[in-house]
N, CA, C, O and the ligand as a Tripos MOL2 file, in Angstrom:
@<TRIPOS>MOLECULE
protein
  241   239    61     0     0
PROTEIN
NO_CHARGES

@<TRIPOS>ATOM
      1 N           0.8950   -0.9370   -0.0190 N.3       1 MET1
      2 CA          0.1110   -0.0440   -0.1770 C.3       1 MET1
      3 C           1.0110    1.4550    0.0160 C.2       1 MET1
      4 O           1.7800    1.7100    0.9420 O.2       1 MET1
      5 N           0.7550    2.1040   -0.8380 N.am      2 PRO2
      6 CA          1.5220    3.3930   -1.1780 C.3       2 PRO2
      7 C           1.3800    4.4660    0.1580 C.2       2 PRO2
      8 O           0.3200    4.5790    0.7740 O.2       2 PRO2
      9 N           2.2690    5.0160    0.4050 N.am      3 ILE3
     10 CA          1.9560    6.1180    1.3550 C.3       3 ILE3
     11 C           1.6810    7.2640    0.6170 C.2       3 ILE3
     12 O           2.4120    7.6860   -0.2790 O.2       3 ILE3
     13 N           0.4460    7.8680    1.0450 N.am      4 THR4
     14 CA         -0.1630    9.0700    0.3210 C.3       4 THR4
     15 C          -0.0540   10.3800    0.9000 C.2       4 THR4
     16 O          -0.2640   11.4550    0.3380 O.2       4 THR4
     17 N           0.3800   10.1210    2.3590 N.am      5 HIS5
     18 CA          0.6160   11.4250    3.0760 C.3       5 HIS5
     19 C           1.7480   11.1350    3.9670 C.2       5 HIS5
     20 O           2.3090   10.0520    4.1340 O.2       5 HIS5
     21 N           2.0230   12.3900    4.5710 N.am      6 VAL6
     22 CA          3.2550   12.4810    5.4450 C.3       6 VAL6
     23 C           2.7370   12.2390    6.9160 C.2       6 VAL6
     24 O           2.0510   13.0970    7.4710 O.2       6 VAL6
     25 N           3.0060   11.3010    7.4080 N.am      7 GLU7
     26 CA          2.5790   10.9830    8.7380 C.3       7 GLU7
     27 C           3.3250   11.9510    9.7960 C.2       7 GLU7
     28 O           4.5540   12.0200    9.8230 O.2       7 GLU7
     29 N           2.5850   12.6130   10.5720 N.am      8 ILE8
     30 CA          3.1550   13.5600   11.5320 C.3       8 ILE8
     31 C           3.5620   12.7260   12.9570 C.2       8 ILE8
     32 O           2.7110   12.2460   13.7050 O.2       8 ILE8
     33 N           4.6540   12.6660   13.1290 N.am      9 ARG9
     34 CA          5.0040   11.9840   14.3380 C.3       9 ARG9
     35 C           4.8920   12.8970   15.5550 C.2       9 ARG9
     36 O           5.1750   14.0820   15.3830 O.2       9 ARG9
     37 N           4.5700   12.5480   16.5830 N.am     10 CYS10
     38 CA          4.4930   12.8720   17.8480 C.3      10 CYS10
     39 C           5.5120   12.2730   18.9900 C.2      10 CYS10
     40 O           5.7190   11.0670   19.1210 O.2      10 CYS10
     41 N           6.0250   13.1440   19.6760 N.am     11 PHE11
     42 CA          7.0020   12.7290   20.8030 C.3      11 PHE11
     43 C           6.4870   13.1880   22.0570 C.2      11 PHE11
     44 O           5.7370   14.1600   22.1430 O.2      11 PHE11
     45 N           6.8530   12.5430   22.9770 N.am     12 ARG12
     46 CA          6.9140   12.8460   24.2870 C.3      12 ARG12
     47 C           7.8400   13.7530   24.5320 C.2      12 ARG12
     48 O           8.6030   13.8350   23.5690 O.2      12 ARG12
     49 N           8.1880   14.6620   25.6230 N.am     13 PHE13
     50 CA          9.2900   15.1630   25.8650 C.3      13 PHE13
     51 C           9.3220   15.9210   27.1990 C.2      13 PHE13
     52 O           8.3290   16.3380   27.7950 O.2      13 PHE13
     53 N          10.6960   16.0480   27.6110 N.am     14 ALA14
     54 CA         11.0670   16.6410   28.9050 C.3      14 ALA14
     55 C          12.2090   17.6360   28.4720 C.2      14 ALA14
     56 O          13.0610   17.4880   27.5970 O.2      14 ALA14
     57 N          11.9790   18.7420   29.3700 N.am     15 CYS15
     58 CA         13.1680   19.5490   29.2920 C.3      15 CYS15
     59 C          14.2070   19.4290   30.2290 C.2      15 CYS15
     60 O          13.8350   19.5830   31.3920 O.2      15 CYS15
     61 N          15.3740   19.2050   30.0670 N.am     16 PRO16
     62 CA         16.5680   18.7590   30.7610 C.3      16 PRO16
     63 C          16.9230   19.9450   31.5330 C.2      16 PRO16
     64 O          17.6800   19.6840   32.4670 O.2      16 PRO16
     65 N          16.5550   21.3270   31.3990 N.am     17 GLU17
     66 CA         16.8230   22.3050   32.2780 C.3      17 GLU17
     67 C          15.7000   22.7010   33.1510 C.2      17 GLU17
     68 O          16.0030   22.5750   34.3380 O.2      17 GLU17
     69 N          14.3740   23.1850   32.9310 N.am     18 CYS18
     70 CA         13.3260   23.4910   33.7120 C.3      18 CYS18
     71 C          12.4480   22.2900   34.0530 C.2      18 CYS18
     72 O          11.4930   22.3350   34.8290 O.2      18 CYS18
     73 N          12.8780   21.1960   33.3820 N.am     19 GLY19
     74 CA         11.7050   20.1870   33.9790 C.3      19 GLY19
     75 C          10.4930   20.0900   33.3040 C.2      19 GLY19
     76 O           9.7350   19.1640   33.5930 O.2      19 GLY19
     77 N          10.1320   21.0550   32.2870 N.am     20 MET20
     78 CA          8.8300   20.8230   31.5910 C.3      20 MET20
     79 C           8.5870   19.4330   30.9470 C.2      20 MET20
     80 O           9.5340   18.7460   30.5630 O.2      20 MET20
     81 N           7.5090   19.1030   30.8550 N.am     21 THR21
     82 CA          7.1900   17.9020   29.9940 C.3      21 THR21
     83 C           5.8820   17.8590   29.4990 C.2      21 THR21
     84 O           4.9830   18.5100   30.0300 O.2      21 THR21
     85 N           5.7110   17.1660   28.5520 N.am     22 ASP22
     86 CA          4.3970   16.8840   27.7320 C.3      22 ASP22
     87 C           3.0950   17.0460   28.5950 C.2      22 ASP22
     88 O           2.1070   17.6960   28.2540 O.2      22 ASP22
     89 N           3.2290   16.4550   29.5890 N.am     23 ALA23
     90 CA          2.0010   16.1270   30.5410 C.3      23 ALA23
     91 C           1.7640   17.5810   31.0820 C.2      23 ALA23
     92 O           0.6030   17.9830   31.0030 O.2      23 ALA23
     93 N           2.6890   18.4130   31.6120 N.am     24 GLU24
     94 CA          2.6120   19.7020   31.9930 C.3      24 GLU24
     95 C           1.9470   20.4960   31.0510 C.2      24 GLU24
     96 O           0.9370   21.1130   31.3900 O.2      24 GLU24
     97 N           2.4010   20.5600   29.8690 N.am     25 LEU25
     98 CA          2.1680   21.6220   28.7850 C.3      25 LEU25
     99 C           0.5500   21.1360   27.9440 C.2      25 LEU25
    100 O          -0.2330   21.8590   27.3280 O.2      25 LEU25
    101 N           0.4800   19.6080   28.2350 N.am     26 GLY26
    102 CA         -0.7530   19.2750   27.6600 C.3      26 GLY26
    103 C          -0.8890   18.9200   26.3320 C.2      26 GLY26
    104 O          -1.9470   18.6320   25.7710 O.2      26 GLY26
    105 N           0.3100   18.9510   25.8060 N.am     27 HIS27
    106 CA          0.4540   18.4100   24.3280 C.3      27 HIS27
    107 C           1.7520   17.9480   23.9900 C.2      27 HIS27
    108 O           2.7740   18.2540   24.6040 O.2      27 HIS27
    109 N           1.6790   17.1040   22.8690 N.am     28 LEU28
    110 CA          2.9210   16.5620   22.4530 C.3      28 LEU28
    111 C           3.7830   17.4310   21.5500 C.2      28 LEU28
    112 O           3.3490   18.4240   20.9660 O.2      28 LEU28
    113 N           4.9230   17.0280   21.4830 N.am     29 ALA29
    114 CA          5.8690   17.7370   20.3180 C.3      29 ALA29
    115 C           5.9420   17.0780   18.9980 C.2      29 ALA29
    116 O           6.1270   15.8750   18.8070 O.2      29 ALA29
    117 N           5.7540   18.1220   17.9880 N.am     30 THR30
    118 CA          6.0190   17.2750   16.6600 C.3      30 THR30
    119 C           7.5030   17.3590   16.1870 C.2      30 THR30
    120 O           8.3660   17.7110   16.9910 O.2      30 THR30
    121 N           7.7970   17.0630   14.9780 N.am     31 ASP31
    122 CA          8.9570   16.8050   14.4290 C.3      31 ASP31
    123 C           9.8140   18.1130   14.7050 C.2      31 ASP31
    124 O          10.9420   18.0390   15.1920 O.2      31 ASP31
    125 N           9.2090   19.3160   14.3630 N.am     32 ASP32
    126 CA          9.9960   20.3850   14.2270 C.3      32 ASP32
    127 C          10.0790   21.3430   15.7150 C.2      32 ASP32
    128 O          10.7140   22.3920   15.8240 O.2      32 ASP32
    129 N           9.3770   20.7720   16.6510 N.am     33 GLU33
    130 CA          9.5100   21.3640   18.2640 C.3      33 GLU33
    131 C          10.5780   20.5340   18.7170 C.2      33 GLU33
    132 O          10.4360   19.3680   19.0850 O.2      33 GLU33
    133 N          11.8120   21.2640   18.6750 N.am     34 ILE34
    134 CA         13.0240   20.6700   19.4530 C.3      34 ILE34
    135 C          13.4660   21.4010   20.5300 C.2      34 ILE34
    136 O          14.1210   20.7910   21.3750 O.2      34 ILE34
    137 N          13.2410   22.6480   20.6980 N.am     35 HIS35
    138 CA         13.6390   23.4880   21.8050 C.3      35 HIS35
    139 C          12.4220   23.5740   22.6710 C.2      35 HIS35
    140 O          11.2750   23.5080   22.2290 O.2      35 HIS35
    141 N          12.7440   23.7280   23.9540 N.am     36 CYS36
    142 CA         11.9170   24.3020   25.1940 C.3      36 CYS36
    143 C          11.3340   25.4880   24.9980 C.2      36 CYS36
    144 O          12.1240   26.4320   25.0050 O.2      36 CYS36
    145 N          10.1340   25.7620   24.8150 N.am     37 MET37
    146 CA          9.5280   27.0600   24.7390 C.3      37 MET37
    147 C           9.4700   27.8350   26.2190 C.2      37 MET37
    148 O           9.4100   29.0640   26.2440 O.2      37 MET37
    149 N           9.4860   27.1750   27.2560 N.am     38 VAL38
    150 CA          9.5830   27.9630   28.5600 C.3      38 VAL38
    151 C          10.9010   28.6570   28.5140 C.2      38 VAL38
    152 O          10.9570   29.8840   28.5930 O.2      38 VAL38
    153 N          12.0770   27.8350   28.3750 N.am     39 CYS39
    154 CA         13.2130   28.2550   28.6020 C.3      39 CYS39
    155 C          13.5060   29.6260   27.5570 C.2      39 CYS39
    156 O          14.0820   30.6630   27.8870 O.2      39 CYS39
    157 N          12.8850   29.2680   26.1030 N.am     40 LEU40
    158 CA         12.9960   30.1730   25.1780 C.3      40 LEU40
    159 C          12.4870   31.6270   25.4780 C.2      40 LEU40
    160 O          13.0450   32.7030   25.2580 O.2      40 LEU40
    161 N          11.2320   31.3430   26.0590 N.am     41 VAL41
    162 CA         10.4760   32.8360   26.5230 C.3      41 VAL41
    163 C          11.0340   33.4180   27.7550 C.2      41 VAL41
    164 O          11.3540   34.6020   27.8580 O.2      41 VAL41
    165 N          11.1490   32.4390   28.7860 N.am     42 ASP42
    166 CA         11.7780   32.9620   29.8300 C.3      42 ASP42
    167 C          13.2240   33.3750   30.1260 C.2      42 ASP42
    168 O          13.4590   34.2680   30.9400 O.2      42 ASP42
    169 N          14.2010   32.7190   29.4590 N.am     43 ASP43
    170 CA         15.5630   33.0020   29.5170 C.3      43 ASP43
    171 C          16.0940   33.2120   28.0160 C.2      43 ASP43
    172 O          17.3030   33.2960   27.8010 O.2      43 ASP43
    173 N          15.2670   33.2840   27.1180 N.am     44 GLU44
    174 CA         15.6820   33.3830   25.5330 C.3      44 GLU44
    175 C          17.0250   32.2700   25.5260 C.2      44 GLU44
    176 O          18.1300   32.6430   25.1300 O.2      44 GLU44
    177 N          16.8230   31.1380   25.9200 N.am     45 ARG45
    178 CA         17.8140   30.1350   25.6600 C.3      45 ARG45
    179 C          17.2260   29.0870   25.0810 C.2      45 ARG45
    180 O          16.1360   28.6900   25.4930 O.2      45 ARG45
    181 N          17.8420   28.5190   24.0850 N.am     46 HIS46
    182 CA         17.5240   27.3720   23.0940 C.3      46 HIS46
    183 C          17.8810   26.1040   23.7330 C.2      46 HIS46
    184 O          18.9760   25.6270   23.4330 O.2      46 HIS46
    185 N          17.1880   25.5240   24.5060 N.am     47 VAL47
    186 CA         17.3620   24.1400   25.3850 C.3      47 VAL47
    187 C          16.8050   23.0460   24.5580 C.2      47 VAL47
    188 O          15.5900   23.0170   24.3580 O.2      47 VAL47
    189 N          17.5770   22.1570   24.0670 N.am     48 VAL48
    190 CA         17.0980   21.0600   23.3780 C.3      48 VAL48
    191 C          16.3710   20.1420   24.2280 C.2      48 VAL48
    192 O          16.9270   19.6110   25.1890 O.2      48 VAL48
    193 N          15.0050   19.8970   23.8950 N.am     49 LEU49
    194 CA         14.1750   18.7780   24.5950 C.3      49 LEU49
    195 C          14.7170   17.6190   24.5130 C.2      49 LEU49
    196 O          15.3590   17.3080   23.5090 O.2      49 LEU49
    197 N          14.5600   16.8230   25.5000 N.am     50 ARG50
    198 CA         14.6540   15.2130   25.4640 C.3      50 ARG50
    199 C          13.4180   14.8200   24.8330 C.2      50 ARG50
    200 O          12.3880   15.1560   25.4170 O.2      50 ARG50
    201 N          13.3000   14.0650   23.5700 N.am     51 ARG51
    202 CA         12.2800   13.5140   23.3270 C.3      51 ARG51
    203 C          12.2860   12.0370   22.9770 C.2      51 ARG51
    204 O          13.3030   11.3910   22.7280 O.2      51 ARG51
    205 N          10.9120   11.5220   22.9860 N.am     52 TRP52
    206 CA         10.9160   10.1420   22.7310 C.3      52 TRP52
    207 C           9.6550    9.9060   21.8710 C.2      52 TRP52
    208 O           8.7690   10.7590   21.9410 O.2      52 TRP52
    209 N           9.4690    8.7430   20.9990 N.am     53 LEU53
    210 CA          8.3460    8.7410   20.2050 C.3      53 LEU53
    211 C           7.5250    8.0230   21.2220 C.2      53 LEU53
    212 O           8.0120    7.1840   21.9800 O.2      53 LEU53
    213 N           6.1580    8.4010   21.2230 N.am     54 VAL54
    214 CA          5.0070    7.9450   21.9390 C.3      54 VAL54
    215 C           4.8090    6.5060   22.0390 C.2      54 VAL54
    216 O           4.5020    5.9130   23.0740 O.2      54 VAL54
    217 N           5.0500    5.8640   20.6350 N.am     55 GLU55
    218 CA          5.2530    4.3100   20.6140 C.3      55 GLU55
    219 C           6.1190    3.7120   21.5670 C.2      55 GLU55
    220 O           5.7970    2.6720   22.1420 O.2      55 GLU55
    221 N           7.4580    4.4360   21.8250 N.am     56 ASP56
    222 CA          8.4320    3.8160   22.3840 C.3      56 ASP56
    223 C           8.0010    3.7280   23.9950 C.2      56 ASP56
    224 O           7.7610    4.7230   24.6790 O.2      56 ASP56
    225 N           7.9500    2.3960   24.4550 N.am     57 HIS57
    226 CA          7.6600    2.2830   25.7660 C.3      57 HIS57
    227 C           8.9400    2.1180   26.6000 C.2      57 HIS57
    228 O           9.9830    1.6920   26.1030 O.2      57 HIS57
    229 N           8.8140    2.4810   27.9210 N.am     58 GLY58
    230 CA          9.9650    1.9460   28.7350 C.3      58 GLY58
    231 C          11.1400    2.8860   28.8760 C.2      58 GLY58
    232 O          12.0400    2.7520   29.7050 O.2      58 GLY58
    233 N          11.0220    3.9910   27.8490 N.am     59 GLN59
    234 CA         12.4000    4.8360   27.8230 C.3      59 GLN59
    235 C          11.9410    6.0240   28.4120 C.2      59 GLN59
    236 O          10.7540    6.3470   28.4670 O.2      59 GLN59
    237 N          13.0310    6.7740   28.9200 N.am     60 GLY60
    238 CA         12.7340    8.2390   29.4570 C.3      60 GLY60
    239 C          12.3820    8.1870   30.8820 C.2      60 GLY60
    240 O          12.1140    9.2230   31.4910 O.2      60 GLY60
    241 ZN         12.8920   24.3420   29.7070 Zn       61 ZN61
@<TRIPOS>BOND
     1     1     2 1
     2     2     3 1
     3     3     4 2
     4     3     5 am
     5     5     6 1
     6     6     7 1
     7     7     8 2
     8     7     9 am
     9     9    10 1
    10    10    11 1
    11    11    12 2
    12    11    13 am
    13    13    14 1
    14    14    15 1
    15    15    16 2
    16    15    17 am
    17    17    18 1
    18    18    19 1
    19    19    20 2
    20    19    21 am
    21    21    22 1
    22    22    23 1
    23    23    24 2
    24    23    25 am
    25    25    26 1
    26    26    27 1
    27    27    28 2
    28    27    29 am
    29    29    30 1
    30    30    31 1
    31    31    32 2
    32    31    33 am
    33    33    34 1
    34    34    35 1
    35    35    36 2
    36    35    37 am
    37    37    38 1
    38    38    39 1
    39    39    40 2
    40    39    41 am
    41    41    42 1
    42    42    43 1
    43    43    44 2
    44    43    45 am
    45    45    46 1
    46    46    47 1
    47    47    48 2
    48    47    49 am
    49    49    50 1
    50    50    51 1
    51    51    52 2
    52    51    53 am
    53    53    54 1
    54    54    55 1
    55    55    56 2
    56    55    57 am
    57    57    58 1
    58    58    59 1
    59    59    60 2
    60    59    61 am
    61    61    62 1
    62    62    63 1
    63    63    64 2
    64    63    65 am
    65    65    66 1
    66    66    67 1
    67    67    68 2
    68    67    69 am
    69    69    70 1
    70    70    71 1
    71    71    72 2
    72    71    73 am
    73    73    74 1
    74    74    75 1
    75    75    76 2
    76    75    77 am
    77    77    78 1
    78    78    79 1
    79    79    80 2
    80    79    81 am
    81    81    82 1
    82    82    83 1
    83    83    84 2
    84    83    85 am
    85    85    86 1
    86    86    87 1
    87    87    88 2
    88    87    89 am
    89    89    90 1
    90    90    91 1
    91    91    92 2
    92    91    93 am
    93    93    94 1
    94    94    95 1
    95    95    96 2
    96    95    97 am
    97    97    98 1
    98    98    99 1
    99    99   100 2
   100    99   101 am
   101   101   102 1
   102   102   103 1
   103   103   104 2
   104   103   105 am
   105   105   106 1
   106   106   107 1
   107   107   108 2
   108   107   109 am
   109   109   110 1
   110   110   111 1
   111   111   112 2
   112   111   113 am
   113   113   114 1
   114   114   115 1
   115   115   116 2
   116   115   117 am
   117   117   118 1
   118   118   119 1
   119   119   120 2
   120   119   121 am
   121   121   122 1
   122   122   123 1
   123   123   124 2
   124   123   125 am
   125   125   126 1
   126   126   127 1
   127   127   128 2
   128   127   129 am
   129   129   130 1
   130   130   131 1
   131   131   132 2
   132   131   133 am
   133   133   134 1
   134   134   135 1
   135   135   136 2
   136   135   137 am
   137   137   138 1
   138   138   139 1
   139   139   140 2
   140   139   141 am
   141   141   142 1
   142   142   143 1
   143   143   144 2
   144   143   145 am
   145   145   146 1
   146   146   147 1
   147   147   148 2
   148   147   149 am
   149   149   150 1
   150   150   151 1
   151   151   152 2
   152   151   153 am
   153   153   154 1
   154   154   155 1
   155   155   156 2
   156   155   157 am
   157   157   158 1
   158   158   159 1
   159   159   160 2
   160   159   161 am
   161   161   162 1
   162   162   163 1
   163   163   164 2
   164   163   165 am
   165   165   166 1
   166   166   167 1
   167   167   168 2
   168   167   169 am
   169   169   170 1
   170   170   171 1
   171   171   172 2
   172   171   173 am
   173   173   174 1
   174   174   175 1
   175   175   176 2
   176   175   177 am
   177   177   178 1
   178   178   179 1
   179   179   180 2
   180   179   181 am
   181   181   182 1
   182   182   183 1
   183   183   184 2
   184   183   185 am
   185   185   186 1
   186   186   187 1
   187   187   188 2
   188   187   189 am
   189   189   190 1
   190   190   191 1
   191   191   192 2
   192   191   193 am
   193   193   194 1
   194   194   195 1
   195   195   196 2
   196   195   197 am
   197   197   198 1
   198   198   199 1
   199   199   200 2
   200   199   201 am
   201   201   202 1
   202   202   203 1
   203   203   204 2
   204   203   205 am
   205   205   206 1
   206   206   207 1
   207   207   208 2
   208   207   209 am
   209   209   210 1
   210   210   211 1
   211   211   212 2
   212   211   213 am
   213   213   214 1
   214   214   215 1
   215   215   216 2
   216   215   217 am
   217   217   218 1
   218   218   219 1
   219   219   220 2
   220   219   221 am
   221   221   222 1
   222   222   223 1
   223   223   224 2
   224   223   225 am
   225   225   226 1
   226   226   227 1
   227   227   228 2
   228   227   229 am
   229   229   230 1
   230   230   231 1
   231   231   232 2
   232   231   233 am
   233   233   234 1
   234   234   235 1
   235   235   236 2
   236   235   237 am
   237   237   238 1
   238   238   239 1
   239   239   240 2
@<TRIPOS>SUBSTRUCTURE
     1 MET1         2 RESIDUE 1 A MET
     2 PRO2         6 RESIDUE 1 A PRO
     3 ILE3        10 RESIDUE 1 A ILE
     4 THR4        14 RESIDUE 1 A THR
     5 HIS5        18 RESIDUE 1 A HIS
     6 VAL6        22 RESIDUE 1 A VAL
     7 GLU7        26 RESIDUE 1 A GLU
     8 ILE8        30 RESIDUE 1 A ILE
     9 ARG9        34 RESIDUE 1 A ARG
    10 CYS10       38 RESIDUE 1 A CYS
    11 PHE11       42 RESIDUE 1 A PHE
    12 ARG12       46 RESIDUE 1 A ARG
    13 PHE13       50 RESIDUE 1 A PHE
    14 ALA14       54 RESIDUE 1 A ALA
    15 CYS15       58 RESIDUE 1 A CYS
    16 PRO16       62 RESIDUE 1 A PRO
    17 GLU17       66 RESIDUE 1 A GLU
    18 CYS18       70 RESIDUE 1 A CYS
    19 GLY19       74 RESIDUE 1 A GLY
    20 MET20       78 RESIDUE 1 A MET
    21 THR21       82 RESIDUE 1 A THR
    22 ASP22       86 RESIDUE 1 A ASP
    23 ALA23       90 RESIDUE 1 A ALA
    24 GLU24       94 RESIDUE 1 A GLU
    25 LEU25       98 RESIDUE 1 A LEU
    26 GLY26      102 RESIDUE 1 A GLY
    27 HIS27      106 RESIDUE 1 A HIS
    28 LEU28      110 RESIDUE 1 A LEU
    29 ALA29      114 RESIDUE 1 A ALA
    30 THR30      118 RESIDUE 1 A THR
    31 ASP31      122 RESIDUE 1 A ASP
    32 ASP32      126 RESIDUE 1 A ASP
    33 GLU33      130 RESIDUE 1 A GLU
    34 ILE34      134 RESIDUE 1 A ILE
    35 HIS35      138 RESIDUE 1 A HIS
    36 CYS36      142 RESIDUE 1 A CYS
    37 MET37      146 RESIDUE 1 A MET
    38 VAL38      150 RESIDUE 1 A VAL
    39 CYS39      154 RESIDUE 1 A CYS
    40 LEU40      158 RESIDUE 1 A LEU
    41 VAL41      162 RESIDUE 1 A VAL
    42 ASP42      166 RESIDUE 1 A ASP
    43 ASP43      170 RESIDUE 1 A ASP
    44 GLU44      174 RESIDUE 1 A GLU
    45 ARG45      178 RESIDUE 1 A ARG
    46 HIS46      182 RESIDUE 1 A HIS
    47 VAL47      186 RESIDUE 1 A VAL
    48 VAL48      190 RESIDUE 1 A VAL
    49 LEU49      194 RESIDUE 1 A LEU
    50 ARG50      198 RESIDUE 1 A ARG
    51 ARG51      202 RESIDUE 1 A ARG
    52 TRP52      206 RESIDUE 1 A TRP
    53 LEU53      210 RESIDUE 1 A LEU
    54 VAL54      214 RESIDUE 1 A VAL
    55 GLU55      218 RESIDUE 1 A GLU
    56 ASP56      222 RESIDUE 1 A ASP
    57 HIS57      226 RESIDUE 1 A HIS
    58 GLY58      230 RESIDUE 1 A GLY
    59 GLN59      234 RESIDUE 1 A GLN
    60 GLY60      238 RESIDUE 1 A GLY
    61 ZN61       241 GROUP 0 **** ****
């Protein structure tokens, strides 16, 4: 079966700096969400989120 659309992958995430998680923000991250918005807005720092696919179990 051919792939006719681009699948949007969703990641769970946690910020290694401020500790913000997907559960606290209430949404998952997409492929292009790699920086913590809280750190970016509050401190103007680009902190790379720890991310892992929702399908992956037992990690993180
Ligand atoms: Zn952060």
